[in-house]
Backbone as JSON Lines, residues from 0, in Angstrom:
{"i":0,"aa":"M","n":[7.15,-9.52,-5.54],"ca":[6.51,-9.13,-4.48],"c":[7.86,-8.23,-4.62]}
{"i":1,"aa":"I","n":[7.45,-7.05,-3.38],"ca":[7.88,-5.55,-3.23],"c":[9.28,-5.87,-2.22]}
{"i":2,"aa":"S","n":[10.41,-5.67,-2.26],"ca":[11.6,-5.99,-1.16],"c":[11.06,-5.49,-0.03]}
{"i":3,"aa":"R","n":[11.52,-6.34,1.3],"ca":[11.85,-5.87,2.74],"c":[12.5,-4.37,2.43]}
{"i":4,"aa":"E","n":[13.04,-3.92,1.86],"ca":[14.04,-3.08,2.27],"c":[13.05,-1.55,1.67]}
{"i":5,"aa":"L","n":[12.1,-1.25,0.48],"ca":[11.48,-0.51,0.5],"c":[10.3,-0.87,1.02]}
{"i":6,"aa":"M","n":[9.82,-1.89,1.64],"ca":[8.53,-1.58,2.44],"c":[8.94,-1.14,3.49]}
{"i":7,"aa":"D","n":[9.97,-0.8,4.4],"ca":[10.89,-0.24,5.51],"c":[10.13,0.97,5.34]}
{"i":8,"aa":"I","n":[10.33,1.99,3.82],"ca":[10.26,3.65,3.49],"c":[8.82,3.52,3.31]}
{"i":9,"aa":"L","n":[8.14,2.86,2.43],"ca":[7.01,3.3,1.99],"c":[5.93,3.65,2.96]}
{"i":10,"aa":"V","n":[5.41,4.83,2.54],"ca":[4.49,4.94,4.27],"c":[3.55,5.18,3.13]}
{"i":11,"aa":"C","n":[2.07,5.47,3.64],"ca":[0.61,6.21,3.57],"c":[0.5,7.63,2.73]}
{"i":12,"aa":"P","n":[0.83,8.11,1.75],"ca":[0.28,9.24,1.06],"c":[-0.02,10.56,2.13]}
{"i":13,"aa":"A","n":[-1.8,9.31,2.54],"ca":[-2.28,9.6,2.77],"c":[-2.52,10.54,4.5]}
{"i":14,"aa":"C","n":[-1.76,9.3,5.16],"ca":[-1.82,9.88,6.82],"c":[-0.29,9.74,7.21]}
{"i":15,"aa":"K","n":[0.8,9.04,6.33],"ca":[2.11,8.51,6.37],"c":[2.28,7.64,7.69]}
{"i":16,"aa":"K","n":[1.41,6.72,7.7],"ca":[2.03,5.7,8.23],"c":[1.96,4.11,7.7]}
{"i":17,"aa":"P","n":[2.44,3.12,8.3],"ca":[2.97,2.45,7.41],"c":[2.42,1.2,6.94]}
{"i":18,"aa":"L","n":[2.49,0.71,6.01],"ca":[2.04,-0.12,4.99],"c":[2.01,-1.56,4.98]}
{"i":19,"aa":"T","n":[1.64,-2.29,4.37],"ca":[1.46,-3.69,4.92],"c":[1.09,-4.53,3.81]}
{"i":20,"aa":"Q","n":[1.82,-5.68,3.33],"ca":[1.62,-6.07,1.48],"c":[0.49,-7.33,2.29]}
{"i":21,"aa":"K","n":[-0.17,-6.96,0.7],"ca":[-0.83,-8.74,1.11],"c":[-0.01,-9.75,0.87]}
{"i":22,"aa":"E","n":[-0.7,-11.06,1.1],"ca":[-0.04,-12.0,1.02],"c":[0.66,-11.92,-0.7]}
{"i":23,"aa":"D","n":[-0.7,-12.12,-1.6],"ca":[-0.46,-12.32,-3.34],"c":[-0.05,-11.03,-3.43]}
{"i":24,"aa":"G","n":[0.37,-10.35,-2.9],"ca":[1.3,-8.78,-3.01],"c":[0.69,-8.1,-4.78]}
{"i":25,"aa":"S","n":[-0.58,-8.68,-4.24],"ca":[-1.79,-7.28,-5.47],"c":[-1.81,-6.26,-4.39]}
{"i":26,"aa":"S","n":[-1.0,-5.41,-3.67],"ca":[-1.62,-4.29,-3.54],"c":[-0.94,-4.44,-1.76]}
{"i":27,"aa":"L","n":[-0.98,-3.28,-1.26],"ca":[-0.68,-2.46,-0.29],"c":[-1.58,-1.88,0.66]}
{"i":28,"aa":"K","n":[-1.74,-1.92,2.54],"ca":[-2.84,-1.16,2.63],"c":[-2.38,-0.71,4.03]}
{"i":29,"aa":"C","n":[-2.89,0.61,3.96],"ca":[-2.47,1.03,5.27],"c":[-3.63,0.62,6.51]}
{"i":30,"aa":"A","n":[-3.56,0.57,7.76],"ca":[-3.84,0.0,8.49],"c":[-5.15,1.17,9.46]}
{"i":31,"aa":"A","n":[-4.04,2.38,9.6],"ca":[-4.45,3.13,10.04],"c":[-6.15,4.05,9.19]}
{"i":32,"aa":"C","n":[-5.88,4.51,7.83],"ca":[-7.06,4.66,7.47],"c":[-7.37,3.94,6.09]}
{"i":33,"aa":"R","n":[-7.06,2.96,6.4],"ca":[-7.89,1.47,5.57],"c":[-7.95,1.48,4.21]}
{"i":34,"aa":"R","n":[-6.47,2.65,3.27],"ca":[-6.54,2.52,2.22],"c":[-6.09,1.79,1.12]}
{"i":35,"aa":"V","n":[-6.58,1.18,0.37],"ca":[-5.57,0.48,-0.48],"c":[-4.74,0.39,-1.91]}
{"i":36,"aa":"Y","n":[-3.71,0.37,-2.21],"ca":[-3.33,0.96,-2.89],"c":[-2.26,-0.01,-3.74]}
{"i":37,"aa":"P","n":[-3.13,-0.17,-4.98],"ca":[-2.54,-0.97,-6.11],"c":[-0.83,-1.4,-6.15]}
{"i":38,"aa":"V","n":[-0.86,-3.08,-6.51],"ca":[0.29,-3.23,-7.25],"c":[0.6,-3.51,-8.49]}
{"i":39,"aa":"R","n":[0.69,-2.95,-9.7],"ca":[1.18,-3.6,-11.0],"c":[2.67,-3.67,-11.41]}
{"i":40,"aa":"D","n":[2.98,-5.12,-11.68],"ca":[3.84,-5.81,-12.47],"c":[5.23,-5.14,-10.94]}
{"i":41,"aa":"N","n":[5.36,-5.38,-9.61],"ca":[5.98,-5.04,-8.55],"c":[5.96,-3.9,-8.46]}
{"i":42,"aa":"I","n":[5.29,-2.75,-9.31],"ca":[5.18,-1.51,-8.91],"c":[4.45,-0.83,-8.13]}
{"i":43,"aa":"P","n":[4.05,-0.58,-6.78],"ca":[3.25,-0.15,-5.92],"c":[2.66,1.62,-6.37]}
{"i":44,"aa":"I","n":[1.29,1.45,-6.69],"ca":[0.45,2.97,-6.76],"c":[0.47,3.72,-6.26]}
{"i":45,"aa":"M","n":[1.19,4.5,-5.84],"ca":[0.87,5.69,-4.77],"c":[0.07,6.5,-4.75]}
{"i":46,"aa":"L","n":[-0.64,6.68,-5.44],"ca":[-1.2,8.25,-5.78],"c":[-2.5,7.94,-4.95]}
{"i":47,"aa":"L","n":[-3.01,8.73,-4.15],"ca":[-4.41,8.97,-3.71],"c":[-5.5,8.24,-4.73]}
{"i":48,"aa":"D","n":[-5.33,8.93,-6.22],"ca":[-6.81,8.81,-6.84],"c":[-6.66,7.22,-7.27]}
{"i":49,"aa":"E","n":[-5.4,6.7,-7.18],"ca":[-6.31,5.5,-7.59],"c":[-6.51,4.29,-6.27]}
{"i":50,"aa":"A","n":[-5.73,4.91,-4.96],"ca":[-6.3,3.98,-3.76],"c":[-8.27,3.82,-3.51]}
{"i":51,"aa":"T","n":[-7.98,2.77,-3.15],"ca":[-9.83,1.94,-2.66],"c":[-9.79,2.57,-1.1]}
{"i":52,"aa":"I","n":[-10.8,2.58,-0.43],"ca":[-10.69,2.01,0.6],"c":[-11.29,0.7,1.17]}
{"i":53,"aa":"D","n":[-10.13,0.05,2.14],"ca":[-10.84,-1.06,2.78],"c":[-11.86,-1.21,3.36]}
{"i":54,"aa":"P","n":[-13.27,-1.67,3.51],"ca":[-14.63,-1.5,4.54],"c":[-14.49,-2.22,6.36]}
{"i":55,"aa":"S","n":[-12.64,-3.28,5.81],"ca":[-12.93,-4.12,7.42],"c":[-11.54,-3.68,7.74]}
């Protein structure tokens, strides 16, 4: 899991809105643009090329 301090400063690289972490800790999601960034070995991969768009 990503620390609360880090989550407080992370924003979506595309739209600069706050991110939320999935309960299982596998990814971070932007509610504004619906991009989902993977988390690997507790490291968020904040690259637009690695992001997927969540349809919901």
